[in-house]
N, C-alpha and C positions, 0 to 999 in steps of 0.2 A: 504493500500499499504506499502510495506516495503521500508526502506531506499534506497536500491540498485535501486529499480524501480524509486523512485522519483529522485535520482542522475542521473539516465540514461535519464529520461524525461527531466529534467533540461538541460543536456548538450545537448540532440537533439534540444531542443528548441533555446538554445544559438547558436548553429551552423546554424540552419536555419536563425535565426536573422542576424547572421554576413554575410550570403550568400546573403540575401534579401538587406542589406545596401550595400554591394559591387555592387549588380546588379543596385541598384539605384544610386550609384555613377557613375556608368558607363554610366547609361541613361543620367544622367545630364550631363557628359562630352561630349557625343554624341551630345544632344541637343545644348549644348553651342557652339560646333564646327559648327554645321549646321547654327546655328544663326549668328555666325561670318562670314560665307561665304555669307550668304544672305546680310548682312550688307556691306561686301566688295563690293559685285556686285553692291549693291544700291549705294554705294559711287562712284564707276567707272561711274555709268549711269549719276549721278547727275554732276560729274566732265566733262564728254563728253558733257551734255546739256549745262553747263555753258561755255564750250569752244566754242560751236556751236553759242550760244547767243552772247558772246563776238565779234566773227568774223562778226555776223551780224549787231551788233551795230558800230563796227569799220567801216565796209564797208559803213554803212549810214552816219557816221560822215565824212568819207573821201569823199563821193559824195556831202555832204554838203559843206564841204569845197572847193572842186572844183567849185561848183555852185557859191559860194561866189567870189571865185577868178576870175571867168569869168566875173562876174558883175563889180568887181573892175577893171579889165583890159579893 
């Protein structure tokens, strides 16, 4: 192989490697974005569950307080 063919081959391989690296970066960015969306939705679901649990516990405490108040009265 002469020098021109070698340089051409190395140049082509370098170009392919750069394009592949850019594609991997894009794939990683897309994956990170989707993971962030899933985590956000999960966080919202947990927050809603905690709010509902807090309401239930608050209601139970209120009823308990009312029952104690009736006994005291």
